[in-house]
C-alpha positions in Angstrom: -28.3 -0.5 6.0 -30.7 0.9 8.6 -34.1 2.0 7.2 -35.3 4.0 10.2 -33.8 6.2 12.8 -34.7 3.8 15.6 -32.9 0.9 13.8 -29.9 3.3 13.3 -29.7 4.2 17.0 -30.0 0.6 18.0 -27.1 -0.3 15.7 -25.0 2.4 17.2 -25.6 1.1 20.8 -24.1 -2.3 19.9 -20.4 -2.9 20.3 -18.5 -4.8 17.7 -18.2 -8.1 19.7 -22.0 -8.0 20.2 -22.7 -7.4 16.6 -20.2 -10.1 15.5 -21.7 -12.6 18.0 -25.1 -12.0 16.6 -23.7 -13.0 13.2 -22.0 -16.2 14.5 -18.5 -14.9 14.5 -16.5 -16.4 17.4 -14.2 -14.7 19.8 -11.3 -16.6 18.3 -12.1 -15.2 14.9 -12.3 -11.7 16.3 -8.8 -12.0 17.8 -7.5 -13.3 14.5 -8.9 -10.3 12.8 -7.2 -8.0 15.3 -3.9 -9.8 14.7 -4.4 -9.3 10.9 -5.0 -5.6 11.4 -1.9 -5.2 13.7 0.2 -7.0 11.1 -1.2 -5.0 8.2 -0.5 -1.8 10.1 3.1 -2.9 10.6 2.6 -2.4 14.4 4.6 -4.3 17.0 2.7 -7.3 18.5 2.3 -5.5 21.8 -0.3 -3.3 20.2 -2.7 -6.3 19.8 -4.3 -5.7 23.2 -4.8 -2.0 22.4 -6.6 -2.8 19.1 -8.6 -5.6 20.7 -9.6 -3.4 23.6 -10.5 -0.4 21.4 -12.7 -2.4 19.1 -14.4 -4.2 22.0 -15.4 -1.0 23.7 -16.0 1.4 20.8 -19.5 2.3 19.7 -20.0 1.8 16.0 -19.5 5.0 14.1 -21.6 5.8 11.1 -20.2 5.4 7.6 -21.5 6.5 4.2 -20.0 5.2 1.0 -20.4 7.4 -2.1 -19.9 6.2 -5.7 -19.3 8.5 -8.5 -17.4 7.9 -11.8 -16.3 4.3 -11.1 -16.7 0.6 -12.1 -17.7 -0.5 -8.6 -14.5 -2.5 -8.5 -13.5 -1.1 -5.1 -16.9 -2.0 -3.6 -16.6 -5.5 -5.1 -13.1 -5.8 -3.6 -14.4 -4.9 -0.2 -17.2 -7.4 -0.4 -15.5 -10.4 -2.0 -13.3 -11.4 1.0 -13.9 -14.4 3.3 -13.3 -16.6 6.3 -14.0 -14.6 8.4 -14.7 -11.9 5.9 -13.1 -8.5 6.3 -16.3 -7.2 4.9 -18.2 -8.8 7.9 -15.9 -7.1 10.4 -16.1 -3.8 8.6 -19.8 -4.0 8.2 -20.2 -4.7 11.8 -17.5 -2.4 12.9 -19.4 0.5 11.5 -23.0 1.5 11.1 -23.1 1.4 7.3 -25.8 3.8 6.5 -25.5 4.6 2.8 -23.9 2.6 -0.1 -25.8 2.6 -3.4 -24.4 -0.7 -4.5 -25.7 -2.8 -1.6 -28.3 -0.8 0.2 -31.9 -2.0 0.1 -33.4 1.5 -0.2 -33.6 3.4 -3.5 -34.7 6.8 -4.8 -36.0 9.3 -2.3 -35.7 6.8 0.7 -32.0 6.4 -0.1 -31.3 10.1 -0.4 -33.2 10.8 2.8 -31.0 8.3 4.6 -27.9 10.1 3.4 -29.2 13.5 4.4 -30.2 12.2 7.8 -26.6 11.1 8.5 -25.2 14.5 7.4 -27.8 16.3 9.6 -27.8 14.2 12.7 -24.2 13.0 12.8 -22.4 16.1 11.5 -18.7 15.9 12.4 -19.0 12.3 13.5 -19.4 10.0 10.5 -16.8 8.6 8.1 -17.2 9.3 4.4 -15.7 6.8 1.9 -15.6 8.0 -1.7 -15.2 5.6 -4.7 -14.8 7.0 -8.2 -13.6 10.2 -9.9 -15.5 13.5 -9.8 -16.1 15.3 -13.1 -15.7 19.0 -13.1 -16.1 20.0 -16.7 -19.3 21.8 -17.7 -20.3 22.2 -14.1 -19.9 18.5 -13.3 -22.9 17.4 -15.3 -21.3 14.1 -16.4 -22.1 12.4 -13.1 -25.4 13.2 -11.4 -27.3 11.3 -8.6 -30.8 12.3 -7.6 -30.5 15.5 -9.6 -27.3 16.6 -8.0 -23.8 16.5 -9.4 -21.1 14.4 -7.8 -19.2 17.6 -7.2 -22.1 19.0 -5.2 -22.7 15.8 -3.2 -19.0 15.4 -2.3 -18.8 19.0 -1.2 -21.9 18.6 0.9 -21.2 15.2 2.5 -17.4 15.2 2.9 -17.2 18.7 4.3 -19.3 17.6 7.3 -17.6 14.3 8.0 -15.1 13.4 10.7 -12.8 11.7 8.2 -12.7 11.1 4.4 -11.2 8.1 2.7 -10.7 8.0 -1.1 -10.6 4.3 -2.1 -9.1 3.3 -5.4 -7.2 5.1 -8.1 -10.2 7.1 -9.5 -11.2 8.6 -6.1 -7.5 9.4 -5.4 -6.3 11.1 -8.6 -9.0 10.6 -11.2 -7.7 7.2 -12.3 -8.8 5.8 -15.6 -11.5 8.4 -16.0 -8.9 11.1 -15.9 -6.5 9.6 -18.3 -5.8 11.5 -21.5 -7.8 13.2 -23.0 -10.1 13.4 -19.9 -13.2 14.8 -21.6 -15.2 15.1 -18.4 -12.6 16.9 -16.4 -12.4 14.1 -13.9 -10.3 14.6 -10.8 -9.8 12.9 -7.4 -11.6 13.9 -4.2 -8.9 16.0 -2.7 -8.5 18.0 -5.9 -12.2 18.4 -6.5 -12.8 19.8 -2.9 -9.6 21.8 -2.1 -8.7 22.0 1.6 -10.5 18.7 2.4 -8.6 16.3 4.7 -8.4 13.0 2.8 -6.6 9.8 3.2 -6.0 8.1 -0.2 -6.0 4.4 -0.7 -4.8 4.1 -4.2 -4.9 0.9 -6.2 -7.1 -0.5 -9.0 -8.8 -1.7 -6.9 -7.9 -0.9 -3.3 -7.0 -3.8 -1.0 -9.8 -4.3 1.6 -7.3 -5.3 4.2 -5.7 -1.9 4.0 -9.0 -0.1 4.2 -10.0 -2.1 7.2 -6.6 -1.4 8.8 -7.1 2.3 8.3 -10.5 2.2 10.0 -9.2 0.1 12.8 -6.3 2.6 13.4 -8.7 5.4 13.4 -11.0 3.7 16.0 -8.1 2.6 18.1 -5.9 5.7 18.2 -8.5 8.4 17.2 -6.4 9.5 14.3 -5.3 8.4 10.9 -2.0 6.5 10.4 1.1 8.3 9.2 0.9 9.4 5.6 3.2 10.0 2.7 3.3 13.0 0.3 0.2 11.7 -1.5 -1.7 11.3 1.8 -1.4 7.5 1.5 -0.8 5.4 4.6 2.9 4.6 4.9 2.2 1.1 6.2 0.7 0.2 2.9 2.6 2.5 0.4 5.9 3.0 2.1 7.9 0.2 0.5 8.9 -0.5 -3.1 7.2 -3.6 -4.6 10.5 -4.7 -6.2 12.1 -5.1 -2.7 9.2 -7.2 -1.4 8.8 -9.4 -4.5 9.4 -13.1 -4.3 11.0 -12.9 -7.7 13.6 -10.4 -6.7 16.3 -13.1 -6.4 15.8 -13.9 -10.1 16.3 -10.3 -11.0 19.5 -10.1 -9.0 20.7 -13.3 -10.6 19.9 -12.2 -14.1 17.1 -14.7 -14.8 14.2 -13.1 -16.8 11.1 -14.0 -18.7 11.8 -13.2 -22.3 8.4 -13.9 -23.7 5.1 -15.1 -22.3 4.9 -18.8 -21.8 8.7 -19.5 -22.2 10.7 -21.7 -19.8 11.6 -18.7 -17.6 7.9 -17.8 -17.3 7.1 -21.3 -16.3 9.9 -21.3 -13.7 8.7 -18.0 -12.1 11.6 -15.8 -13.3 11.6 -12.1 -13.0 9.0 -10.2 -15.2 11.0 -7.0 -15.5 11.6 -7.4 -19.3 7.9 -8.0 -19.8 7.1 -4.5 -18.5 6.8 -5.1 -14.7 6.7 -1.7 -12.9 7.7 -3.2 -9.5 11.0 -1.3 -9.3 9.2 2.0 -9.4 5.9 1.2 -7.6 5.2 1.2 -3.9 2.4 -0.9 -2.3 2.1 -3.9 0.1 0.6 -6.2 -2.5 3.4 -8.8 -2.1 2.7 -9.0 1.7 -1.0 -8.6 2.1 -1.9 -10.2 -1.3 -5.4 -10.9 -2.5 -7.9 -13.8 -2.3 -7.4 -14.3 1.4 -3.6 -13.8 1.1 -3.3 -16.5 -1.6 -1.7 -14.6 -4.4 -1.1 -11.3 -6.2 -0.5 -10.3 -9.9 3.2 -11.0 -10.0 3.0 -14.3 -8.2 0.3 -15.4 -10.7 2.6 -14.6 -13.6 1.7 -11.0 -14.7 3.9 -8.0 -14.1 3.0 -5.1 -11.8 1.3 -2.2 -13.6 1.9 0.2 -10.7 -1.8 0.6 -10.1 -1.2 2.3 -6.7 1.1 4.9 -8.2 0.0 8.5 -9.0 -1.7 8.9 -12.3 -0.6 5.4 -13.3 -2.8 5.1 -16.4 -0.9 8.0 -18.0 2.5 7.7 -16.3 3.1 3.9 -16.3 1.6 2.9 -19.7 2.3 1.2 -22.0 2.1 -1.5 -19.4 4.2 -4.0 -21.3 7.0 -1.7 -22.2 10.2 -2.3 -20.2 11.3 0.4 -17.7 14.6 2.1 -18.3 17.6 0.9 -16.2 17.1 0.6 -12.5 19.6 0.2 -9.7 21.2 -3.2 -9.5 22.4 -5.6 -12.1 21.4 -4.8 -15.7 18.5 -6.7 -17.2 20.7 -7.9 -20.1 23.0 -9.7 -17.7 22.1 -13.4 -17.3 23.3 -15.7 -14.4 26.4 -16.9 -16.3 27.5 -13.3 -17.1 26.8 -12.3 -13.6 29.2 -14.9 -12.2 31.9 -13.7 -14.6 31.3 -10.1 -13.6 31.6 -11.0 -9.9 34.7 -13.1 -10.6 36.2 -10.4 -12.7 35.5 -7.8 -10.0 37.3 -9.8 -7.4 40.3 -10.3 -9.7 40.4 -6.6 -10.5 40.3 -5.8 -6.8 43.2 -8.1 -6.1 45.1 -6.7 -9.1 44.6 -3.2 -7.8 45.8 -4.2 -4.4 48.9 -5.7 -5.9 49.6 -2.6 -7.9 49.1 -0.3 -4.9 51.5 -2.5 -2.9 54.2 -2.2 -5.5 53.7 1.6 -5.8 54.1 2.0 -2.0 57.4 0.0 -2.2 58.7 2.2 -4.9 57.7 5.4 -3.0 59.3 4.3 0.3 62.8 6.0 0.9 65.7 3.5 0.6 66.4 1.7 3.9 63.1 2.6 5.6 61.2 -0.4 7.0 57.5 -0.9 6.3 55.4 0.8 9.0 52.9 -2.1 9.2 49.2 -1.9 10.0 47.6 0.1 12.8 48.0 -2.6 15.4 51.7 -3.0 14.7 52.3 0.8 14.9 50.4 0.9 18.2 52.4 -1.9 19.6 55.7 -0.2 18.7 54.3 2.9 20.5 53.4 0.9 23.6 49.8 1.7 23.2 48.6 -2.0 23.1 50.0 -5.2 24.4 51.7 -7.5 21.9 50.2 -10.8 21.1 51.9 -14.1 22.0 54.6 -14.8 24.6 56.7 -11.9 25.9 59.9 -11.0 24.0 63.1 -12.2 25.6 65.3 -9.4 27.0 
């Protein structure tokens, strides 16, 4: 956090490698970070040089981080990463000018810093919003420095180069908006109609995805491809169920029946315990948390679809089993599955036999079987016969 204009301009003149070097981050760690970003963005490896070059040469753009109706979980998620921390790279990648949770300034000094960014870097800075925005009764249920969150968001986000809504609350209102929503809480894009926003849903967001979005923006000067909810496809384009390490247990009919049972200890599928993985999209199983160590399902708890639209209302109760989904039924165990497959093969063979008998009955008396396509083509002289030539 820069307290003066001079300090701010000095920070902007430094490139990312210079800033990282001053913090003791090696060139090797910088390249590893670039590799992580390329992988997270689902880009081919050949883009590594482009990302590395762009981040090495770019001047650090200004970022402001606004917090409204929130629990600060997304800020904590961004800051609690390590070796080398994504937070270190992002903090040095950008000139982080305003963030209530971690900035040294307070009161008028803090508000002046925000206004200076809006005034001096209009159309250049990146605005990150965390938390829902209340709209009921003029937005009085969240005020900062005498101004409502609705007023601040409209003032700051309308003048930025890009807006990123991090977490469920900033995206669609999240927990604060859940029924009965007494404060009229909504997400950023709904609170400020017409605003261009990239949504990073999740409760909380994954800092690797946020860093990847920023890296994509600085490398290609545009935001990554988005889905119908303005979420980046690289992070929200695949169903969790299809990426889950427990998927094989689902297909084999092996399920946890109650918490702590043998299936739970063996890592069986959590679908019967309310896991929403078959309906949710997110890259949790790939990027994971705690430095890629684990994610909720791997640790033994079902997915609650926290990156899905309005999940507090649409996916709860969280421990209630979803209705039938494509694939084998959840009431089919491994033994029944084997019988089903065996019966299916037997049924197919039986149908084949019945069809053969029917064809024999339908063929006119004295007519020879026509054979398959190859035999018919051979009789017509269209292909050569296999084996030695026939004797004249």
